[in-house]
N, C-alpha and C positions, 0 to 999 in steps of 0.2 A: 144558370149558376146562381146560387144564393149569395146574399151579402155576407161579408166576413163576420164570423161570430166569435172567433178566438183572437186574443192578442198574439203578437209574434212570440212573446215569451211563453204563453200558454201552449201554443202550437208546438214549439220546440220541446218544451218539457214533457208534454203529455202524449206526443206522437209515439206510436209503437209500431214495430215491424209486425205486420199481420201475416201469419203463416196458415191460419185456419179460416178459410173463407166459407161463406154459406151458399155459394153457387148463384146468387142473384146477379144478373147482368148489370154492367155499368153502362150508363147512357153515353152514347157517342158524343153528344154535345157537351156533356160535363167533362169528358176526357179532353176534348179539343180546347175547351176553355182553360182547363188546368195547364195544358201545354202552352197555350197562347200567353198565359201569365208567367209561367216558369221560365220562358226564354229571356226574362229580364235578369237572369243570373249574371253576376259579374263575369266578364271574360276578356282576356287580353286582346287588345287591338280590335275589339268588337268583331272577332272572327266568328263567333257563334258556331263553334266547331262540333256541332251535333246534328244528327238526323235520326229519325226514328222509323222503325217498322212497327206498326201497330196492328194488333188483331183484336177485333171486337165483334160481337154479334155472331152472325152465321159463319164468318171466317174462322171462328174459333175451332170448328170441327176440323178444318184443314190443318191448322196449326197443331192441334192435338195429335194428328197422324204423324206430323214431322217430329214433334217432341217425343212421341212414343218410340219412334225408331232409334233415337239416341239415348233417351232416359231409361228405356227398358229394351236393351239390345236383343234379348232372348224372347221377346214377346210372342213370337210365332210358336214357341214351345209351351206357352202357358194357356191356362183356361181363361175364358173371358172374365171370370170373377177375379182371378189373380192379376190380370192386366188392369182391371178397373181399380183394384186396391193399390197397385203400384203407381197408377196414374192420378190418384185422388188429389195429390198436392198440386197437380197441374190442371185438373179439370174444374176445380171449384172457383178459381178466380174469375172475375167478370170481364177482365180485359188484360191485355199484355202490351207492353211497349219495350222494344229492344232499342237501346241507345247505342248509336254507332258514332265513332269519332275517327278522324283521319289519323293515320300513323305517319306523321310528318317525320322526314328523315333527320330534321334538326331536333336534337334532344330537348333544348329549351322549349321550343314551340310544342313539342309532343307532350311534355310535362304540363305546360300551361293549358293545353287543350284538355287533357285529362282532368286537371283541377277544375277548369271551368265547367266541364260536363258533369262533374261530381256535384257542383253547386246547383246546376240545372236539375239534376236528379233529386237532390234534397228539396228544392223548390216544389217539384211535382209531388213529392211525398207529403210535404206540409200543406199544400193546397188541397190535395185529396183528403187529408185528415180533416181539414176545415169543413169539407162537405160530407163527412161521415163515411168516406171511402178509405179503406185501408190499403196499404201498399207494402211490398217487400222487394228489396233490391237483392237479386240473386245472381250468382256467377257460376253456374255449373260448368264443369270442365269441357263439356261438349259444345259450348258456344264457339270455341275455336276450331271445331271439326270442319274441314273444308266442305263437306257435303251439307252440313247444317248452314254454314255461311252462304253457300250457293243457293240453298232453298229460300233464304231470306234476301237474296240479292245483294249481299255484302261484297264490295269490290276488294281486290287484292291489297290496295293501299289503305284499307279501313280496318277497324277492330270493333267488335261488339264488346262494350264494357259493362253492360247491364241488361239483365232480363228483369224488367219491372212487372210484377204482378199487381193488379188493382182489383179490389172487390169489396163487397160488404161482408160484415162479420157479426157474430153474435156475442163474442167475448173479447174483452180487451186484455191482452197479456199484462202480467204484473210488471211493475217498474223494476229495472235492473240497476244496481248501483253504478254510479259514475265517479270518477276521480274528482276531487275538489280542486279548485284553483290553487290552493296551497300545495297540493301534491304534484302539480305539473308545471308550476311557474318558478323560474329562477330569475331573480332581478339582476340586471347588468349593473356592475359597479365600476 
């Protein structure tokens, strides 16, 4: 892992969700270092309510077969060219991380765990960006499919909250406007 080259402010303002990856693989050591640092996200009671299922390197072929079954349910009726076109947004990232959290029956803890895991995910995205690795947080509806959950080894009392794609890219998407502090802040009187 390289030394930090961006300030926190630069990383937050300049990070973009990358949706067009160039197919270059992500180094496993880089991804593990990103995760090792991202776990320092604030979390209630230091519960660290996350676990990940990661796919990188040669395991990507197996993951693509599983994703294909859910993302392109009629794939058996299509030509190889049609399948490849529909799968392009899944096959070009260089690594995947599925973030899984417990579904605590206590509402307060469940919300706290989701919020903490969201901070953890943001940390991963910022750390990846600092290394020149793009990321995109996706939540396709098939993440909750029982057969997909089974393929990933997700337990009944858990929920997949993110399919994070990581990879290298050739173009940085344009900045999209954000609301200003004046637009979202009401001062208590």
